[in-house]
N, C-alpha and C positions, 0 to 999 in steps of 0.2 A: 718552651713556646715560642714562637716567633714573630715579628711586626712586618718581616721583610721574605721571609724564607729563605734569606743567606746567615743570618746569623739568629744560634738557637741560645736560647735558655733551657736549662735543665731544672724540673721542676721534680716534687717531692712524689713518692709513688701513693697512688690516687687511695690504691685498697691494697692491705697486705694478709695472708689466712692469721686467724688469731685460734691458740691453741685452745681446745675445748669449745669452739662457735662451729658454727657450720660450716663455716669456709675453710674449716684447722689443714684439710689437705688443699684447698685451690681454691681463688678467686677467678672464673673465666669468664667470656666476652658476654654483654650483654648493649643494653639501650639507655638512651638518658633523655628524659620529658623535662621539660621548664612546667611547673603546673604549683598555684597553691603557695607562693610565693619562695619558691627554690628551684632546686634541681634535685630530682628523682633519679638515682642509678641502679637500673633492676640488673644483676647480673645472678650467673648459677655458681652457687656455690657447693663445695665436695665435702661433704664430713668424714666420709670413708672412700675407701678402696677396697680394702677386704672386711670381711669377706664378699660382702657384695661393692658391687660400685654405686654408689650413690648420688645423686643431682638433685639439687633442691635449689628453687628460684630466692631471692633475698634483696632486700634493696639498702642503700647507703643515701643520704642526704647532703646536701652540701650549699652555700651560700654563693659562693666566688669558684664551683669548677677546682680548685686546688685540693680543697683539704675536707673530706668525707666522713663523714660517721655514719655507722652501721646501724641500723635501724633495730632498737632492742630488741624487739617480736619477729627477730627473726627467726627461722625462713618464714616467708609469705606463702610459697607452695611445698608440704613438707615433701611429694613426691609424684611422679607419673601418674596418671588415670589408668585404669584396668586397658582400657586399647591401647596404650602401647609400650613399644620395646624397651631395652636398655636407655637407650638416646632421649634425654629428659635436658634440653640445655638450650642455653643463648636466646635468651626473653626479649621479644622487640614489642616497646609498648608505646600507642598513640592514642592521643585523644579521639573519643568516636561518641556519638548521640548522648552528650550530656555525662559521659562515663567514659572511661579508659577500657581499650583494648590490649591486652599481650597475647603474643602470638609467641609459642615457644617450638622449637626444632624436636623433633622424634622421629620414630620409627615403628612401621608397623612390628606387631607381635612376634609376626613370621618370618621378618627379616625380608620381604620381598620388595619393600619400597619404604619411600618417605612419609612421613605425618607432619603437617603441621596444626598445633594444638592451638583453640580458643581458648581464651579466659577473659570474664569480663571482671571490675571494680569500677564501685563507686567513688571511691575515695585513696585509692592507690596502695590498699593495705589491705582490704578483704576481697579476695578470687575466690569466680568459682567459674568450675571448668564448663564451658559454653558448648564442645563439640569440636570434632574436628574442621579445618580449614580446608586444608585439601590432603591427597595421597597423592603418592606417585608411586612408579613401579622403579625395581632397581635399574634395569635397562635404560629407562627413558632421565631417571632423574636420579640416580644414584641409592647406596643400601639406606642412607638416611637425610633427613634434612638438618644441617647446620647452619649456625648464622643466619636466620632467615630472617628476613627484609618486605616487611608488606606496606604497599603503596598505591595508589591512584596515577597512572599514566594520564588516561584520557577520560575525559567522561564517562562513564560506565564502563571502564576497560582498568582491571587492576593486575597488578603485578606482584607474584612472590619471587624472591631472589632468595635463593638456597646453595649450598654448596656441599659437597663431598668430592675430592680431589678436582673437581673443576666447580665453575658459577653455573647454575643452573635457572632460567627464568622460566616461572608460569604464568599466564596469561589468563584471565578471566573474566567472569563480573562476579560483584561480589556485592550481596543487596543486606548485611550488617547483619 
């Protein structure tokens, strides 16, 4: 952390894999929401690489953005929906319409392009698959959608940023 961007203080690790936990093989990227009296970090947890690579969505909470406590009920989302290929990671969570929306990066089952998967929750703990937000073609957006970030850039115009070896911007109208 730094107050002047010149002098830096090292902080403790925010998350570390826990032996026997849903993140025992890794804690991957995600997003933070300030809600309900604290900070909520949604991240991709890796329970195993072999015999099948698995990715699940997990939660940790904090009061100060320094010390984080993994949620005892992890994982929040146990696996990808039937429409998705192997990639299932990098949750982007934001408040919307009295609840919360989560966008998770994925890919089409046939490998022909990315999918942005949409989930909904009223309480940040119980998530329901709400469908595909966006799908792309490999030549226009990469093999899969990694690190999705979804936001409004102007009234009626939304942007979905994704990555796969470079940054991709997908513009359109989102009706909720």
